[in-house]
N, C-alpha and C positions, 0 to 999 in steps of 0.2 A: 692711292685711295680716291675714289670718286668724289666729286665736288658735293653731291647730295648727302653722302655718308659723312664727310668732314663737316658739312653744315649742320647735320643732325647731332654729331657729337659736340660741336661748339655749342649749339643750342641747349643741349642737356647740361653742359657745364655752366652756361649762364644761368639756367634755371636754379641749379644747386647753389651757385655763388649768390644769387639774388635772394634765396630763401634764407641763406646764413646771415646775409646782411640784414634782411627783414627782422629775423629773430633777435639779432644782436641789437638792433634799434629799439625793439620792444623792451629787451631786458635792461638796456642802459637809459631808457626813456629818452631817446633821441629820434624825434620824428622825422628829421631829415634823412638819417640813415635808413630808417624804416621805408620811407617812400622810395629812396633810391634802390633799395632791395626789391621792393615790389615792382618797380618799373623794370628792372633788370630781369627779373622772373618772367614778366610778361613777354619781354623782348625775346627771351630764350625759348618761350612757347612759340612765338611767331616764327622764329628761325627753324625750329623743329617741324612746324607744319609746312613751312615753305620747302624744306628739303624733302618731306614726304610727298608733296605736290610734283617736285622735280623728278623723284624716283618714278612716280606714276606716269608722267608724260615722257619719261626716257631721256631726259636731257642731261 
């Protein structure tokens, strides 16, 4: 598997995992878990974009 494809898949996984943590934090009234989920979701989005850039540049 190409590095960019793997990074894109991992980024998507982190987005989903972050969203789950975010919702769980809201439901359990746990702001720390909610913030952790939000930051993981953002990190996943960044990783997906970086993978897309790698794919365009052909690396």
